[in-house]
VOBA-82900 format. One record per residue: residue in one letter; x, y, z of N, C-alpha, C in turn. Coordinates in steps of 0.2 Angstrom, whole numbers, plus 5000, padded with zeros to 4 digits. Each point is the difference from the previous one (the first is absolute). Example, Ala and Ser with C-alpha at 12.3 -4.5 7.8 and 13.67 -1.06 7.14 Angstrom:
% VOBA-82900
A506649725039499650065000500450065000 S499850054996500450065001499650055003 
***
This chain:
% VOBA-82900
M519652514963500450054997499850075005 R500650024999499950085006499850064994 D499650045001500150054998500750054997 V500150014994500550035000500250065001 G499550055002500250055003500250005009 R499849945001500350005010500649964997 A500349964996500349974999500650044998 G500050064999500350054998500450035007 A499749985004500250055007500549935004 A499949954998500349965002500949984995 L499950014994500649994996500450055000 L499850075002500350054996500449995006 P500250005007500550005002500849974999 V499649944997500749964998500250024993 I499650034996500250024993500550065000 L499750045005500550085001500749965003 A500149965005500749985003500549964995 G499549994995500649984994500350024996 C499850074998500150034994500750065001 A500150025007500650065000500549924998 A500249955003500549954999500150004994 L499650004993500249994994500150064996 L499850065003500250074996500749994998 P500550015001500849984997500149954995 N499549954997500049974996499650004994 L499650065001499750014995500350044993 A500450055003500450034993499849964995 G499950044993499949954993500650024996 A500249914999500449994996499750004991 P500550014996499550004994499749944997 Q500249945003499749924998499350025002 V499449974997499549995004500049935002 P499749965007500049955001499749964998 P500149954997499649954997499649955003 G499350025002499349975004500050005006 E500550035004499949995007499950045004 A499750074997499950045002499149975001 L499950035009499449975001499350035000 G500150064995499450024996500150024992 H499549964996500350014992499350044996 A500350044996499450024997499949954994 P499250044997499849934996500450014994 A500049944997500449984993499950054996 N499550024998499950064994500350075004 A500250005004500250075003500550034995 T500150085000500750014997500650025005 P500549975001500450005004500450074999 A500150065006500050075001500850014997 P500250044995500550034998500450025006 T500949975000500550005005499950095001 P500450015006499750084999500850054999 S499950024998500550064999500350065005 V500750004999500450045004500050084998 A500050024996500050094996499450005003 P500350075002499550055003499650054995 P499350025002499850014997499850074998 A499850034995500250074999499350035004 P500450085003499750045005499250034996 G499549995006499350014997499649924995 S500549964997499649964994499649965004 A499649994996499449925002500449945004 E500549994996500649945004500150025007 A500250075004500250035005499550005004 R499249974996499649995007499749955001 R500449964999500049925000500550005007 G499549945004500549975004500449964999 P500249955005500649955000499549934998 L499549985001499449974996499550014997 F499850024995499450054997499749934995 G499550034999499649974993499150015001 V499749964998499350024997499749945002 V499249995002499749965002499350034995 L499849954997499450004995499349975004 K499550024996499449975002499849934996 E500250024994500249944996500450044994 P500349974993500350024995500050065000 G500550075000499650064998499650055004 V499749985007499850035004500250005006 P500350075004500450005003499449995008 A500349975004499749995007500150065005 A499750045001500450065004499649975010 G500550045005499749995006500149935003 V500649954995499949945002500449985005 P500349985006500649995005500349954996 V500750004999500549974998500649995006 T500249935002500449995003500649964997 A500650015005500549964996500249995008 F500449924999499949965005500949984998 L500649975007500649984998499849944996 A500249984994499949924997500049955003 N500849995003500149955006500049995007 A499650065002500249995008499749945001 N500249975006500049945003499750015006 P499450015002499750005009500349955004 L500349944998500449945003500450025005 A500550054995500950015002499850045008 G500550005004500050035005500350054998 N499750065008500150094996500750005007 S500550024996500350025005500250065001 G499750054995500050075002499450025003 G499449974998499550055003499750064997 G499350004999499650054996500050014993 L499650034998499850014992500450044997 V500350024994500250044996499550054996 G499950075003499450024996500150044992 N499850045000499950044994499650065003 A500550045000499750095004499450014993 G500349984995499550054993499649964998 S499749935001499749964999499549995006 G500449955005499849985008499749944998 L500049955007499849954999499349994999 A499849934997499349984997499649985007 G499650005001499449945004499949954999 N499549985004499949925000499250024996 S499949994993499450014999499749944996 G499349995002499749944996500349955002 G500349975006500249945003500649984996 G500450064996500949984999500350035004 Y500849964999500650005007500450054994 R500050045002500650084997500650005004 I500449954996500849995003500350074995 L500450035004500550074994499750004998 A499550045000499450034995500150084999 L500150024992499850065000499650024995 E499550055001499450004998500050084997 T499550004996499850064994499549984998 T499750064997499249994996500250054993 T499649974994500050034994499750074999 D500350034997499850064996499550014996 A499750044997499549994998500249984991 S500750004996499949954997500449935001 G499949995006500149935000500949995003 A500250045002500750005001500350005007 F500349975000500349995010500850014998 V500150025008500950005001500049955006 L500749985000500049985009500950004998 S500050025008500850025001500449955005 P500149945000500449975004500550015003 D499950015006500850005003500649954998 L499949944998500449944999500149974994 A500550004997500149954996499849944998 G499849974996499749915000499450014995 A499949925000499349994998499350025004 Y499550014994499350035004499449974996 N499749975005499449974994499350075001 L499750004996499650075000499249984997 E499450045006499649984998499550065001 A499549994995499350054999499549975001 A499650055006499549965001499350045001 A499549984995499650074998499649995004 D499949935004499349975004500249935002 P500049975006500249945000499849944993 G499750024996499949964994500350004994 A500250075001500550004993500450045002 K500949974996500550025003500549984995 A500750025000500549994995500549975004 W500449974997500649985004500849994995 R500550035001500549994999500549995003 A500549924998500250005005501050025001 E500449995004500750044998500150054996 V500150055002500050064995500650025005 L500649984995500750025003500050075000 Y500350035007500250085003500650005000 T500450014996500850005004500250075003 G499850055005500150045003499850064998 S500150055004500150095001500350014994 G499750054996500150024994499949974993 T499649955001499749954993499350025002 K499749964992499550024999499549934998 T499749955000499749974997499349994997 D499850014995499350004998499749944999 V499549985005499749955003499649984994 G499650054995499749984995499450005000 E499349974998499249995000500049955003 L499750025006499449945004499350015000 T499849944997499350004998499649975003 L499450045006499749965003499549944997 A500049965005499549934999499949965008 P499449974995499749975006500549925004 T499950025006500449955005499849955000 G500249955003500149915000500049985009 K500149965002500149975007500549934998 L500350005007500449945000499849975007 S500149934999499549965006500649945001 G500149975005500449955001500049975008 Q500649995001499949955006500649985004 V500250025006500949975003499849945003 L500649975001499949955001500649965007 P499849985003500549995009500749984996 P500650005005500549975000500049935000 D499449965002500049945002499249995002 P499949924999499250015000499849985010 S500450015003500050015007499650075002 V500250054996499750065000499350024996 K499450005004499350045000499850074998 D500450045003499650065002500850024997 L499650054991500350054998499950075002 S499550025004499750065001500650055000 N500050074998500450045000500450014995 T500249944996500550014995499950064995 Q500650035000499950074994500249984994 V499650004995500150014992500050044996 F500550024997500250064997500250014994 I500050054995500450004995500650074999 P500749985002500550055002500050054997 G500250054999500050054996499350034998 S499449995004499450014997499650035008 G499450035000499650015003499649935003 Y500049934998499549985000500049955005 G499949965004500049945006499550005003 A499949935004499549965002500249985007 V499649975005500049975006499649945000 T500449955003499549934996499649975008 G499549984999499749955005500249955002 E499849965003500349935003500249954994 D499550004994500149984996500550004994 G500250075000500650004997499950064993 Q499350004999499850014994500050094998 F500050024997500150074999499850034993 T499650055000500050034993500350064999 L500250054997500350054997499550054995 P499750045001499650024996500250084996 N499650014996500250064995500850014998 V500049954996501049995000500050024991 P500350054999500250034994500149924996 A499950004992500349964998500849994998 G500249955001500950005000500149925003 K500549995002500549955000500350005007 F499749965005500450005008500149955003 R500549995005500349965002499750015009 L499749965002499750035007500649955006 R500050035005500349985005499349995007 A500449955005499650005005500650015007 Y499750035006500449975006499450015005 H500449955003499749995007500650005009 P499850035004500550005005500249945002 D499649965001500349945003500149944993 L499750014996500049924996500550024994 G500350074998500450014994499750054996 E500349984994500050044995500049964992 A499750024993499849994996499950034995 I500650004994499850034994499949944993 A499450044997499849974995500649984995 S500049934998500549974995499850044992 E499650014998499850054994499450055001 A500350054996499350065000499549974997 V499450035002499350004998499550054998 A499749994992499950074996499249995002 V500150065002499350065001499550024994 T499649995000499750024994499450045002 A499450054995499550055003499549935000 N499650035005499449965003499949965001 E500949965000500049945004500249975005 T499949955002500449975009500449954996 K500450005003500749974997500249965007 A500149935000500149965005500749995001 A500750025004500649994999500349935004 A500549974998500249935002500050035008 P500049945003499950005009500950025002 L500050045005500750025004499949965006 R500649975000500249955005500450045006 L499850015005500550035005500449965001 A500850035003500549945000500450035005 V500549995007500050015006500749965002 S500550035002500549975002499949955005 V500349945001499949965006500350025005 P499850005008500650015004500449955000 K500850035004500549935001500350005006 L499749965005500550015006500549945001 D500650075002500549934998500450005008 T500150045005500249995006499750045005 I499949975006500050055007500550005005 T500150065003500550035002499850035007 L500250005004500050055008499950074996 A499550035004499950104998500750044999 A500150034993500550044999500649965001 A500049944999500749965000500149954997 S500649994996500149944996499849905003 Q500150015007499949925002499449994996 S500249944998499349965000499649965003 T499550005002499649955002499349964999 D499949965005499349964999499649995003 N500050065006499649975005500050095005 G499450005005499950055003499450005003 A499950045006499550005004499550054999 P499450005001499650054999500250075003 G499850044997500250074998500850034998 A500449934999500750014998500050034992 E500350064998500150024993500649954997 V499650004995500849974994499650054993 D500749964998499950034992499949964994 L499650024995499749944995500650054994 H500349954997500350014994499949964994 G499950054995499749964993499950064994 S499649974997499950064993499250014998 N499850054996499250004999499649995005 F500350045007499550025005499550065000 G499950034991499750055001500050095001 K500650015003500150085004499850044995 T500450004992500350054996499150014997 K499649964999499349994995499450025008 G500549985005499350015006499449964999 T500249935000499449964999500049965009 R499349995001499849975006500449945000 F500249995008500449945002499749985006 T500349925002499949985004500649955005 V500049965007500649974998499849965006 D500049935002499649965003500549955002 F500149985008500449965001499549935003 N500249944994499449965000499450005001 G499650044997499250034999500150075005 A500350015006499850065004500250054996 P499850064998500050074998500350035008 V500750044994500550065001499550075003 E500050015002499950075001500250054999 E499850074998500550054996500649984999 P500149974993500949964999500150074997 N500650015000500550064998500249974995 R499950044992500249994995500750044998 I500549985001500650055000500050034993 S500149944994500250004995499649944994 D500349984994499649964998500449945000 G500550005004500249935003500349985008 L499650055003500150005008499450025003 L499749935005499450045004500249985008 R500150055003499849985009499549995000 V499949945007499449985002500149995007 K499549995005499949995006499749925000 I500449945002499449945001499550015004 P499349974996499450005003499949995005 P499650015008500049985005499649934998 G499849984994499649934999500349934996 A500750024998500550004995500349925005 A499949954995500249915000500749984996 N500149955001500849974997499549994990 G500350034997499749994993500450034995 N499750044996500250024995500050084998 V500450055000499950084997499950004995 T499350044996499850004993499950095001 V500150024995499950104998499649984994 R499550045001499450014994500050084997 V500349994995499950064997499550014993 G499450055002499349994996499849934999 G499849985005499849935000500649944999 I500450014996500649964998500549975005 G500049955001500249965005500949984998 S500450025004500750004999500149905001 N500750005000500249915004500150025007 Q500049945003499950005008500849985002 R500150055005500649975005499649985005 P500549945003499749955007500350045005 F499750015007500250055005499649965006 R500350005005500049995007499750045004 V499649995005499750075006500249975004 I500250045005500249995008499450005004 K499849945003499649985005500150035008 T500449965001500450005008500650024999 L500150065007500950024999500249995008 D500449985001500350005008500850004998 L500150045008500650035001500249955006 R500449954999500149965007500650005005 I500250084999500150045006499950045004 S499850015003499750035005500550075003 S500549985002500550065003500749944999 L500750064999500649994998500450025004 R500649975003500750055001500550014997 L500350034997500850014996500350045002 P500949974999500450055002500050044993 P500250075001500250044995500449984997 G500150024992500449964994499749934998 A499449955005499949984996499449984996 S499849964994499550004997499749905002 Y499150024998499949965001499250004995 D500149924999499349994995499349985000 L499950065004498949995001499849974995 G500150004992499850004994499749935002 A500749975003499849905000499550005005 A499850045005499449975004499250034998 V499950024994499450044996499949924996 V499249975003499749964998499350054995 A500049964993499350044998499849944994 K499550015002499649944994499550034995 D499949984995499550024995499349975002 T499750024997498949994999500149915000 D500649964998499849944998500349965005 G500450035005500349995007500749974999 A500250024994500749975000500650065002 R500549985003500550045003500450054994 M500350065000500050034997500850015001 Q500449984996500850015003500350004995 E500750044998500450014993500249985000 V500149954993500449954997500850044997 V500449985002500950034996500149924999 E500550034992500449944998500350004995 D500750005003500650034995500050074999 G499950045006500150085000499250034999 Q499649964996499450044997499349985004 T499650065001499349985003499549974995 K499849925001499649964997499450035003 V499849995006499250025001500150065006 P499950064998499850065005499849965006 G500550055006499649995006499250065001 P499949995005499250045003500250084999 N499750034997500050074997499850055008 V500450005004500050055007500550074997 R499850025006500450075002500350015007 W500850015000500350005008500050095000 E499850005007500350075003500249995008 T500350065000500350005008499850065002 S500050005007499750075003500550055003 S500549994997500750045003500649984995 A500650075000500849994996500249935004 A500049985005500249945004500149944999 G499649984995499949954997499850014994 Q500349974994499950014992499749914998 I499650004996499649964998499949984990 N500449974998499849994992499649964998 A499749984993499450004997499949905000 R500649985003499849935002500049985009 G500050035003499950025007500649985004 V500550034997500749995005500150065002 L500150015007499850055005500950015002 Q500250075001500750025001500150045006 A500149975005500350045005500250055000 V499950075001500650064996500350025009 S499350035006500550025006499349965004 E500250025006499649975006499350075000 G499649955002499250035001499549965000 E499450004999499449974998499750004995 V499949964994499850004994499449964998 V499550044998499449964999500049994992 V500149925000500049974991499150004998 V500050034996499249994995500149954996 L499549954999500049974994499250014996 R500250034994499150014996499949944995 G499149995000500049964994499450034997 G500150054995499550054996499650045005 E499350005002499750035003499549975007 K500449944999499649955004500349985005 F500750005000500649945005500450075003 T500050005006500650055004500449935005 R500349995000500549965007500550045002 T500450015007500450025002500349965005 T500650045002500649955002500450055004 T500050005008500550065004500849944999 V500650054998500750005000500350035003 T500249995005500350035005501049994999 I500150074998500949994997500350005010 Q500649985002500450015005500549975000 A500750025000500349985001500249945006 G500449954996500249945006499549964999 V499350004998499749944999500249964994 R499849925002500049974993499749994994 L500549994995499449994993499649955002 P499449994998499649964999500249934995 E499849944999500049954994499550024995 P500250014995499250004994499649965001 Y499550034998499349975002499949964994 V499749935004499849954995499449975002 E499550004995499449985001500049925000 P499749995007500049955004499449944995 V500549954999499449944998499849965002 E499449995001499649955004500049944998 G500349965007500249934997500449964995 P499949974999500249964994500050044992 T499650045001499749994992500450064996 P500249964996500550054993499750064999 P500550034997499750084998499749984994 P499350034999499549984994500650024992 R499549984997500450014993499550044996 P500750054998499550064994499549964998 A499550064999499449984992500350014995 P499749984996500149994992499750074998 R500550024998500050094994500149994993 I499350044997500049994992500350064998 T500349994996500350084997499750004994 G499949974996499750024992499849934999 V499550014993499749954998500050014994 D500249954994500050014994499749944994 P499550034997499750054999499650015006 G499850085000499350015006499450004996 S499749994994499449994996500349924999 G499449964998500149954995499549965000 G499649974992499649964999499849925004 S499649965000500249955003500349954997 G500549965002500549974997500750035001 R499950075001500650024999500649975007 M500649994999500550005005500250085003 V499849975006500350105005500449955004 T500850064999500449985007500050045005 L500149995007499950055005500849995004 R500150065001500950025003500050035008 G500549985001499950035009500649965001 E499949995009500349965004499749985005 N500349965003499649955006499549954996 F500249974994499449955000500049965001 G500649975004500149935003500249954994 D500449955003500249964998499949934998 G499150015000499849944999499749965005 G500550015007499849965006499250015004 E499650054998499750045001499250004996 P499549995002499550014994500050054998 A499750014993500350074997499049994996 K499850075002499450024996499950064997 L499850014994500150064997499150035001 L499850055001499550025002499850074995 C499349984996499950054996499450015006 G500250065003499350045005499849945005 D499549964999500049945006500049954997 A500150004993500249914998500550004997 A499949935000500749985002500149974990 L500850014998500150004993500749944999 P499849954994500649965002500750024998 I500349995004500750034999500649924997 D500550044995500549954997500549985006 P500049935003500450025004500849994998 S500049974995500649984997500450084997 V499750055001500550065000499850045007 L499849985004500050045007500749995004 D500350065002500550015001500250065007 A500650025003499950055002499550074998 G500350004992499650065000499550004993 K499949954998499849994994499249955000 A499650014999499249974999499850014992 Q499649964996499749994995499449965002 F499350034997499449974997499750014993 A499649964997499850034995499050015001 V500050064997499350035002499449945000 P499650005004499449955000499450044995 L499849944998499450024996499550035005 G499650054997499650045006500250045005 M500550005000500650055006499750074998 G499950045007499950075000500550065000 N500050065001500550045002500050005008 C500850005003499749995006501150035004 N499849995006500950005002500449925001 L500350005000500449945000500750015006 A499849935003500550025006500149935000 L500649985004500449935000500049985007 Q499649965002500149935006500549985001 I500550015007500649945000499749985007 G500049945001499649985006499550055004 D499950025006499650055001500250074999 R500550034996500350054998499650044994 K499750025000499950054993500350054998 S500250034993500350044998499550074998 N500450044998499450074998499749974993 G499550044996499649984997500150054994 V500049994994500350034995499350014995 V500150044995499149984997500249974992 F499649954998500049964996499250034995 R500250024994499450014995499949924996 T499449985000499949954994499950024995 L500049984993499750044994499549944997 R499650064998499449964997499950004992 A500550054998500250024994500450054997 L500349994993500850064999499350034994 V500350064999499750054995500950034997 I499949974993500750014997499650104994 D500550045002499950064996500750014995 P499950004991499350004999499849914999 A499450005000499649945002499949954991 D500150074996499949964991500749994997 Q500550055001500749994997500450065002 L500849984998500350035003500649994995 D500150094997500450004995500949985002 V500449984997500649995002500450024995 P500450064997500749994997500249944999 L500350014993500649935001500750035001 G500049945006500850025002499850045008 A499450025001500050045004499649975006 T500050045006499449965007499550055002 A499649955004499350045002499849975005 S499650015004499649975005499350015000 F499549955003499449985000500150065009 E499350014999499950045010499349935000 V500249975007499649965002499850015007 T499249995001499850025007499449945002 G500349985005499749955005499350035003 I499549934999499550025005499849965004 D500150015007500049955005499249975001 A500149975008499349965000499650065004 E500150055000499650055004499850054991 G500249994997499950044995500450074998 T500450005004500550065000500749984995 A500050064998500749994994500750025002 V500349934999500649985002500750024995 V500350075001500550054996500449955001 A500349994991500649954999500149955003 P499649945001500149925004500749974995 V500349965004500549964996499749944998 V500050014992499649964997500849964996 D499749934997500549954995499850044993 W500449994995499850034994500449944996 T499449984994500549954995499550024993 S500649994994499650034996499949944996 A499649994994499749954996500749984993 S500050054998500650034996500550045002 P500849965004500450035002500550014993 E499949964995500450044994499850074997 V499250025002499850054998500150065005 V499949995006500050045006500249975005 A500650025003500349975007499750025007 V500049985005499750035005500549985006 D500250055005500149965006499749975004 A499949955003499549965003499950045008 R500450025002499750055006499950075000 T500550024995499850114999499450024995 G499949954996499650004995500150054993 V500950024999500150034996500149974994 L499650024996500049974992500650044996 T500249954996500450014995499850004992 G499950034996499850004993500649944997 A499949944997500449974997500149984993 K499550014998499649964995499450044998 L499950034992499350045000499749935000 G499250025003499549964999499650005007 S499649985002499850005006499949945004 A499750015007500349955005499550005005 K499649945003499750005005500550015008 L499650045005500650005007499449985005 L500349975003499649975006500350035007 A499750015003500250025008499749965005 S500149985005499649955005500450015008 S499649995004500150025005499749895004 G500349984999499749925003499549994996 S499549985001499450014995499650044997 V500350055001499750054995500550044997 L499650034992500250014996499850044996 A500450024996499750084995500349994994 V499750004995500350014992500050074997 S500550024996499950044995500649984995 R500050044996500550004993500350055000 A500749994998500750034997500150044994 L500050024994500250014993500650055001 V500449954994500550015001500150074993 F500350034998499850054993500850045000 Q500150034993500550034999499850054995 I500450065004499950084994500649984997 A499950014993500449994994500250084999 G499850025001500250084998499250045001 I500250074997499550085000500350014992 E499250014996500050044993499750085002 L500050044998500050065000499850024994 D499450034998499750014992500550074999 L500350045003500550034996500649985004 K500750044997500550005001500450105002 T499650024997500150075000499450054999 L499850045004499550055000500250075002 R499950034995500350084999499450055002 L500050045005499750045002500150075000 N499650044999500250095001500050025006 A500250035003500050045006499450045002 M499849995006499350045001500450085001 P499550074998500750045000499650025010 E500650065001500250015006499050025003 A499850044993499350045005499649984993 G499250014999499749994995499949934996 N499549994996500149944996500549984994 A500249935001500350004992499750024995 E500550014995500050034992499649954998 A499650014995499749964996500349944997 G499949934997500549974999500449975004 F500150015008500349995004499949925003 V500349965001499649945003500550005007 T499950005004500150005009499949955003 A499649934998500149965004499749934995 G500349955004500049934995499949945003 V499749954999499849945004500449944996 V500349965005500549954999499749945002 T499949954996499749925005500749965000 A499949965004500449955001499649935001 T500449954998499649945000500649965005 V499849935005500449965003499949934995 L500749984999500249954997499849935004 T499749965000500049945007499749954997 S500249955004500149925000499149995001 D499850045001499149995002499650034997 S499550005000499450044997499850065004 K500350005006499550075005500450064998 V499550054999500450084999500449995007 R500650034999500550035005500250065001 D500150065002500050065003500550024999 V500250074998500750035001500050075006 A500450025001500150065004500650054994 W499650064999500450054996500450055005 S500550034997500350035006500650054994 V500150065003500550044996500550035004 P500550014998500550055005499750045006 A499949995007499750065002500650054999 G499550065002500350064998500150034992 N499949954997500250024993499850074997 G499450035001499750054998499850034995 R500049924995499750034994499349954999 V499849965004499449984998500049945007 A499150004999499849965005499649954999 L499549935003499949954996499350005005 L499449984995499349985003499949934999 V499849955003499849964999499449975001 D499949994995499349964998499849955004 P499550055006499649955008499749924994 R499650014997499949924997500449964996 N500650034997500449954997500750035001 P500449975008500750045002500349984994 N500149974994500649984994499850064996 V499750075002500050034993500050085005 V500450054998500450065004500050044993 T499850075007499850054995500750055002 V500350004994500850055002499750084998 R500150045004499950075000500750045001 T499950054996500450025001500150085005 L500650055003499750035004500150074998 R499750055003500150084999500750004999 G500250034993500850035005500349964999 A500049934998500449955000500750024993 T500649975003500550014995500049954996 A500450014993500049944997500649975000 G499749925001500549955000499549945001 T500249935003499949954997499949975008 V499549975002500049955006499749934998 L500549955005499649944998499349975003 L499749994998499349965004500149915000 T499949995005500349945003499449955003 A499849944995499449975001500349935004 R500049985008500049965001499549945003 A500049934999499749955001500050005008 K499050015003500350005008500049925002 D499849964996500149935002500649975000 D500550024998500750004998500650074999 P500050055004500250065000500849994995 G500249945000500650004996499850014992 K499449994996499750014992499950075000 A500550034996499750074998500050024995 A499850044999500050024992500150094999 T500150034996500050085000500050024994 A499950095002499850014994500350074999 S500250044995500350095001499250024997 I500250075006499650054999500350064996 E500150024996500150054999499750084999 V500250035004499650095000500250054999 T499850014994500450074996499650065002 T500450064999499650075001500050044993 A500149974995499950034992499350015000 S500050044996499350034999499849974990 A499449995001499849984992500349945000 L500149925007500449954997499349974998 E500349934996499649944999500149955004 V499649995006500149925003500149964996 D500649965004500049944997499949935005 V499649964997500049925006500449964997 R500449985002500349934997499949945005 
***
């Protein structure tokens, strides 16, 4: 683990870059979000009252209070003077893109620096006076996390204090200093092939705490105040992670957080075209530019990337967008596959042929004005396997692209198109130039003169009675692209032969048994043999060999969740499946076959794996790819309804200023119970109409089924509908009426 102080320098630019983009979303609404704010106060903390909008009397004590004010105590009843107090935007997300840039500061309070190894994001800082009081003046409305820090070992934390904007005041209340604790944990890679997690940034958004991991992904955050926090992790190459649940920090203890597994989008390579053009191609000479089209190329996040042609790396590839790369074919390239790697994660592969030799068989030519001549027919290009490269057109459609070359003329007397057809415009001498990348330049001199005869079209001579060579087989797809031993795999393409020539399927240099009964011009099948590893598959018909396609042999399948997936009766759900190939690398979403041991309880689509809850109960589910198996279970449950412990709650409105009258009740608690067919405790989501102006909600972080309803300052009399909705079945809900009264000396009723 690296020192936290040094880690701050690495993490701070990332944090600062993300905050400005979030500011428009931080204006506070009356409702307090249930549990998703990434920094939480201790369970016994007293929530801050909702701000008032009434102006204070001039010269009064209230007038001397700022928008956010409170008191810091050393211990109950003992004020703490000279203690720094810092406010952070509670929901600031350092991973968001910064379109505007820059920090929003506060001229009165200023921005806090990096003290004690903490990361300060959009923070306002002040110091308590002799009575322990403090005042902070934010420029922006939103939810703020507040921290008082007497020293690294004594701090207080208050999460999600709501400030609704200019002209309002919020009493934060008392912040009592207490001993700090530590948070430790580990970041995990997106797949097992990644071994080095150095420079992964781990932090608590909306706070000043972060660290940078070493190679093993271990981290420790020291001097964290008591509270509940949800961690985040980020690595520029390997992706990001958000903790699934908050971890509670207690005084003088080190708490272990759940592992944070990074996730990254897998790049996808769709097509290859000529540079800055829509015409597709599958070939080119070294030095020629081509465009790679696809997705998840990492431009937005600035993720490290590489491109190679059959293992030959591209120097200085140009990443134009997340879906477009412009590259030059490297000098050492040979026939094979093009692969894009983003953050070390490889894309699918596209076959590509590399021009090795290029000839223009006509050295000089005489044409009359107005004539046209096909010089493209005189071009002979061969790839690195020695195969002739010719365009194949069937029914007006290009089936196989011709050689990727460029034509030029030295004067306007002759014009030539992309296919090499020359048009003689006027009398004169024209030099026609044929270019193949940066390696090949061929020329022919054309004299355009009136009265000369138009020569016969060029025909490549055939030596002796040898018939023209048969086209080489070409594989266009493999289904599936991975599988365990025994799995049937289908290759599709063209020129696979008619059975009259010997056919051989190659896995690298090893021959695999092929099923002759299904071999035709465009289809071949084989069963994955036991012991086969990852390899490039190629089909050889006679002495003609196809391009190679990648196949990954599966050794294991991993189902998530491994123990049980809950499925509502009549609804659908899906497991996530990951394969582990012969090299120990993860295969995302491999094609598997699904079987349900009890289809009357849980029906499953054999190909897609989509489950349907047909009957209450549980069933075993089997995923298989050949002989490679994985097992989990699915539980079908039903929510009968939701019961609330009360139907009506009557509350007094908080006055616009000052404290409530004696006997007033301005807050109440409502509890929900989800009635379900199984014994599992299921949660609800609470809501009231947005902008109701009467009440706000505070969900118990330890029990989401318990909510505190609190009236707002200056609320008008009226009724607000409180709704509890089942998270596992949003169609099931229950409601209660919150009646807000402004009458004095009212005996509050709970029914």
